[in-house]
N, C-alpha and C positions, 0 to 999 in steps of 0.2 A: 204562584208556585205551590204545587200540591205537596211537595216534600223537600226538606233541606238535607235529609239523610235517609238511608234505607233502614229497614228493620233489623238488619244484621250488622250495622256499622258502629253503633255506639259503644264506647269503652269508658273506663274510669277517667281517661283524659278529657272526656266531654262533660264531666260533672260541672254544674252551674251554667251550662250552655243552654240557651233557648233553642228548641228544635221543632220542626214540623215533620210529622210522619203520616204516611197514608198506607193502608193495607186492609187486610181481612181480619175479622175477629176470629181467632182460633178458639178461644174459650174465655168465659168470664166467671169470676168467683166473688160472690156478694156476701160479705160478712156483716152487712147492715151499716156499720160505721165506716167501713172501708171496702172498696171494690178494686179488684185486680183484673185487668184485661190483658190477655196475650194477643198482641197485634202481629200479623204475619204478612210478609211478602216473599218474593222468591229468594231474597238474600238471608232471611232468618226471622227470628222472633224477638220482639222487645216487649217487656212487661210495662204496662201502664198502671198508674195508681191514682185512684180518686179517694181522698181522705176528707171526711166531713169537717175536720178541724182546719183544713187548708183549702177545701173545695167548696164552692157555693152550693146552696141547696138545690138550685135549679139544675146545675151541672150534675150533681149526684143523681137526681131523678132521671135525667137524660141518660146517664151511664147505665142505670138499671134496665133501660129498654133494649140494650144491645143484645143481639142474638148471634149465634154462630154464623159465620160467613158474611155478616154485615160489612159493607165497604165504608170505611170511615177515614176522616182526616182529623188529626189532633195536633195541637200546639201545646208545649209545656217545657218544663225545665228538667234537665237530666240531674238526678240525685243518686246518691249511693244507696244501693239496695241493702236492706237490713239482713234479709235471708238470701245469701248469694246462691246462684245456681251454676255449678261448674259444667253442666251438660250443654249449655248454650254459650255462644261467644259473647253475648251481651249480658251474661249472668251477673256481672258486678254492679249493674246500674238498672234504674227504672226511670220512667218519665212521669213526673207529677203534672197531670194534665190541667191546663187552664182554659182551653177551648176545645170543643168537640163538634164536628159536623158529620152527620150521617150522609154519605154520598149516595148510598144505595142500600136498601134493605134486602134481605135474602130469605127465601123459604128455608125451612129446615132441610138440610141435605139428606138424600136417601141413604147415605152411609157416612161414617165419620171420616173427616179429613185428617187422618193420622197416619203415621208410618205403618202401624199395624191396624188395618181397618176391618170393620165388620161387613164390608161389602164384598159380595161374590163377583167373579169375573164378568158375568153377563151384565149385572147392574152397573159395574164400573165402566164397561165399554159403552153402555147406553148414555152414561153421563161422563164421558171421557174428559170433558172440560173441567169437571170437578176432580177427577182422578189425577189430572196433571198438576193440581195444587199439592198433592201429596209428595213428600220428599223423594221416595223411591223412584217415581216416574219423572218428576221434575229433574232430579239429579241425573237420571239416565239420558234425558234429552240434552241436558247441558254437556254431559260426557260425550254424546254423539257429536255435538257441535265442535267440541275440542278436538276430537279425532279428525273430523272433516277439515278443520283449519290446518292441522298438522300435515294432512295429506296434500292440501293445496300448497302449503309452504314448501314441502319437500320437492314436489314435482315442478313447481315454478322455479325453484332454485336449480333444478336440473335442466331447465330450458324447455319444459313442456308448455304447450299453448292450450288454453281452455277453449274448446270450440263446441258450440251447441249444434246438435243434429235434430232433424224433424221428428215429431211424434206421430204425425199422420203420414203413413208410408204405405207400401204395397205388401200384401200378404205373400209370404214366401215360406216354403216348408223348412223349418229349422228345428223340428222335434216336438215342441209343445203346441197346443192350440193357440191360435191368435185371438186376441180381442178385436172385434170388427166394429168399424164406425161407418154408418151409412152416409153417403154424400147427397145432400139435397140438390146441389147444382148439377150432379151427374147421376141422374136417376138410374137405379138398379146397380150402381157400382159402390164399392166399399173401400175405405181405407182400412189399414190394420195398425194397431199400436205395436211399437217395436218390442220384440223379445230381447233384443240388444241392438246397439248401433253398428252391428258388425260390418255390413257392406259400406256404410257411410264412412266409417273410420278407414276402411281400405281405400275408398275414393279420396279421402283426405291425404293419404300417402301418395296416391297418384298425383294429387294436386300440389305436392311438394311440402306439405306441412309435416315435417319429418318427426316431430314429437308432439303427439296429441294426447290430451286427457279430458275427461268430462265426468263429473259426478251426476249421474243421470238416472231417471226413472226408467224401468223396464217392465214389461207386462207379459205374463204367461197365464193362460186359462187352464190351470191344472189343479188337481186335488191338493188340498192344503194340509199342513201339519205345523207343529210348533215353530219350526225354523223356516217356514215358507209362507209367502204372501202373494196374492195375485199381482200386486204392484210392489216392486222392490227396487233398491238402489244399487247401482254398480259404480265402482271407480273404474272407468273404462279407459284403457290406454293403448296406444299404438306407436310404433317406431319404425322408421325406414332405415335401410342400409345397416341392418343388424342381423346377427346370428343368435341362436338360442342362448348362448352364454352371456351375451350383452344384456338380454332381457332379464335373465335370472339375476345378474349382478345388480341391475337398477332396482328391481322390486324386492330383492333380498335386503337391499339397503333401506328401502322404504319401510319394510316390516321391522327391521332393526331400529330404525328411527322412531317408529311409533311405540315400540315396546319400551324404549328408553325414555321418551318424552312423556308418554301417557302413564306407564306403569313403573318407571324407574328401574327397569330390568335390562341388564346387558346380556345379549345372546350373541355368541361368536360363531357357533357352528350351525349351518343349515345342511344337514345330511342330504345326500341324493340317494333315492331308492328307485330301482326299476319297478315298473308296474307289475311285472310277473312276480317279483320278489314280495311286493306288498300283498298280493293275493295269496301267495304261498305261505307267508309267515303270519299274516294278520287277517286274511279273509276278506279284505276290502281295500279300496284304493285311497283311503284317507285314514291311515292307521294312527292311533294315539300311541306315541312312543314315550310317554311320561312313565310308563311302567312296562314290565316284561310280559310274561305269559305268551311268548311266541308259540306258534303252532309247531307241533312235531308230527310229521307224517309217518304212519305206522304200518303201511301196507306190507312192506317187506318182512316185518317182524311180527305181524299179527294175522297173516292169512295162510298160516301153515298148519293150523289145527282144524278141528271139525266144528268151528263156530260159523254157521252159515251166514249170519248177519254180516260178519266181517268179510267172509269169503266172496259174497255176492256184491260187495260194495265197490264202487269205482274209487272211492277214497276213504281211508280210515285215518282220522286225525284227532289229536288231543292237545290239551293245554294243562299246565300245572298251576293249580290255585294255591298261593302261599297260605300255609296254616290250615288248609282245608281238611286235613286228616282228623281234626278235632270235631268235625260235623257229626251229629248223631244220624242214625238211620232215617229218622223223621225229617231232619233238615235236608238230607240228600234226596229223599223222596219228593220234597217240595221243590227242590232244584230240578229234578226230572220233570215234574209237572210244569215247571216254568218253561223248559225248552220244548215241551209238547204243546204249548199254547199256539193258537192259529197264527199269532203274530211272528212266531219263530218257526214253527212247522216241523220240528224234529219228531221222529217216531219213538225215540227213547234215548237213553244215555247209559253208557258203561262207565263205571268209576273204579278207581284204584286208590286205596288209602296207603300212603307211604308212612309206615309206623316209625316211631322214634328209634326202635331197636334194629332197624334195617330190614324188617320183614314187610310183606305186602298183604293187604286184604282187599279182594276185588269181588265185584258182582259176577265175574266170569271165572271164578276159581275152578269151576268144574272143567273148564277147557284149557286153562293156561297155568303153568307152574311158576314158582318163584323166579326162576331164571328168565322166563319170558317177561314177567312183569318188571324185572330189574332193567331189561332192555327198553321197555316202554318209558320207564322213569328217566333213563339216560337220554333218550331221544327227545323227551318233552322238557328236559332240564329240571325234573322234579327232585326235591330234596326231602330228607326225613321231616315229617310233619305236614307235607303237602298232600293235596288231593288231585289226582289226574282225572279229568273229565274228557270222555272220548265220544265222538259222534261219527257216523258212517253213512254212506249213500252216494248220490250223484255229486260230483266234485263241486259244481257251482253252488248247489243248494247247501251242501254241508259246510262249505267255507262261510257262507252267509250266516248260517245257524250258529256256528262256533264263534264267529265274530261277535254276534249279538250276545252270546253267553260270556265271552271275554269282557266285553264292555260292562255287562251287568255285574259280574264279579268284581271288577275294578271299582265300580260305583259303591258296591256294598262294603268293600274293604277300604274305602277312602283313598284310593290311589289316584283318582282324577282330581287333583288339587287345583282349584281355579287360579291360585296365585303362582303356579308354575307354568312355564311356557316352553313347548318343545316343537319348534317348526321343522319342516322338512320338505324337500321337493320330491314329488313322484314324477318320473320321466318315462319316456318310451312307451306310451300307451299304444294299444292297437289302433290302427287307422280306422278300421271298420268293425262293426259288430254284426253278428248273424242273428237275424230274427228267426227263432226256431219255429214260429207259427207259419210264417210266409216263406221261409227259406231264402229270403233276400238279405243282402247286406245293407246296412245304413251307417252313416258317419257317426263314430263315437262322440266326436265333438261337434263339428259342423262341416258342411261340404267344402269349405275353403281352407281346411287344414292341409298342410303339405306333408307328404310322406317323408320319412328319413331319407337323406341323400343315398342314391344308388338302389332304392327299393321300388321305384315306380314300375319297373317291368314286372315285378312280382304280382302286380294286380291281376295280370292275365293268368298266372300259373298257380298262385297260392295267396289269394286276397286276404285270408284270415291271418296270415303271418306278417303282413306288412305293418311296420311300426310307424306311428305318427311322430312328426317333429313337434310334439306337444308336451305340456308340463302343467302340473297342478301344485299350488302351494298349500300345504296342510298345516294346521295349527291345532294341537290338542284334540286330534280326532275329527276335525272339521275341515272341509275344503273351503278355504277362504279366498282362493283365487285360482284361475286357470287360463291357459292361453296356448298359443301355438305360433310357429312360423307359418305364414300364409302362402298359398299358391299365388304367384304373381305374373303368370303368363297364360295366355288364352288356351294354348294347346294342352298344357297339363290340366287346367281347369276343365276342359272338355272331356279329357280322359276320366277325370274324377266323376263328373256328372254321369258319364256313360256307365261306370261301374256301380253307381248309386241307382241306376234304373231310369234315368232321365232320357227321353228321346231328344234329338237335337232341337226339335220344335219346342218341347217343354222347357229345356234349358234356356233357349233364347227368350221364351215368353217370361220366365221367372227371373232370369238373371242377365238378360241381354245387355242391360246398361253397364254391368260390371265387366262382362266379356269385352264390350266395345272399349271401355276405359283401358283395359289391359293392352290394347293395340296402340296406345299413345304413350308408351314408355313408362310402365309401372315399375317402381323400384322394388328390390327385395324388401320385405317388411314382415313384421310380426308384432304380437302384443299380448296383452293379458288384461283380464277384468277381475277385480276383487268384488265380492259381495259385501257392500258396506254394512248392511244391517247385521250380518253374521259376524263380521270382523269386529264391529263395535261391541256386540254382545260378549264375545270371547274375551276381548280386552277388558271388559267390565266384569268378568268373572261369572257370566251367565251362559246357559246353553240355548235359551229361547230368545227370539228377537223382538217379541211384541212390545215389551216395555220401552224399547229403544226407538219405537216408531210413534210419532205424535198421535196419529189417528189410524190405528190398524183395523183390518177386517177380521171377522171371526172365522171359524173353521168352515163355514159355508160360503165364505167369500162375501159376506154382507157387512156393510157399515150400519150397525144397529142404532147408531147415534142419529144419523140423518136418514135412515131407512132406505138405503140404496143397495142393490139396484131396485128400480121402481118401474111401474108400467107407464106407458105413454098414452095420451088421449088420442082419439081418432083423428083429430086435426093434425097433430104432429106426425102420425103415421102416414097420413095422406100426403103431407108435404115431402116426406121421405120416400114416397112410392113403395111403402112396405105394407104387406098384408100378412097378418099373423096366422099361423097354423099350429097353435100350441097343443101338444099331445098331453092328455091327462095321465 
């Protein structure tokens, strides 16, 4: 037996007990006549003591050889600690070691295995197996496991069946690029890794599995950022014989369950917000409603003077920043520079200071009087002491720019508190999106999303106005889940494919298996998929997902620990009937 107890288990009640512990040497302190060693495993730290008055000379000498991250096994007696440490659970006791075995020596780590480490992100990703030993990463992975178990518990209790679907599937157009896998046994042909199990879960509904779920890896070959990885995990769910309200009720319940069990937070209300209202009031379809700063549209009250910037704009819109009137001109200039960054893309910003005495000071005082500015304050909800920030231009771009500014100001003002949770449903998305470059429509969600009841005929007359029977669950400004009621009959699906630009032949080639299945009694069905990585990060009070993934990729999609992706040798390429034509 390598251990009778873990390194986080011993308490005062264990005093005078003989124990065996195994773990890693966190650090060693040699005072000559006495040596203290902190022994660590994933459960905690226990202090070991070697005392020349009570420890043999041979054992003292052996203890002096211990280095950081050595793997050791010790046996000894639990004794009361003279200098107690209230910062650790085992701080009342220590182990007087009687035997010591070095199970494995260790090189000096490239960074310190401490909560606050001296290792940069790149080096920690290269030695991820060492980084996992640090409490922040270790605790994040344990936290993820807890969330996953609660998800499984909730869905299983609701009658959902966990079904695995294939990873080697057929490439289909679903928005992002597919990762492709060559087939050795079928020369010149390729599998694709699934972007989601979408068609398979629909086929499970046809198969009568009326409540399906799966915690499943998905793959998308797209540019990365802090909250995106080429392989990610979904809580994928589907239900038969349901309407939208049934699905919202189930997964609102799951989110409420997780918030209570994981965070100890009770959330009663999940507001519903129309997509159009989310865009109008917050500039995006995943608004953070933990704070205000709703958009105020100013066209009617700002385009009546000789200010060409506003008069030529499709949209003039502003937000009220609480307490912003105290900003100096230098601070406001820095804010203007911030919105002009390429990442935001605004050409400039108009501001209005709402003074405590009820007057206004604006960068456009030359064009607008106090009465005008008072109307702007009323429309944006600005109060005395606030700063109104106004952007103008093309509607879509300006909303995105002001949304970025709103989130930035909330961050600076400490309004995005990680221990506060504000969920909401965003509903009634457009069914189709217009690609301005090609002039063609594509599915906002995916080709299997059903239009709202009674709107199918509008695809011929006004396709951009058709609403989808779709919904997103938003938590603290992040989309944590999304789904829709699906099309479940061949005729409607054929109409949808037609409006997405598929010929009958292309639709049959890509999705013939699904169309055929619909001819054998497909039930009405719908579902939702949560992004597990993002959900776990938000519940854990973080915005980025990387520390909640055991072995993440970097921003170039590389695993720098195992050095993947990697080249294949000529023999492997020949077996796969592949010839490379790599462009420099």
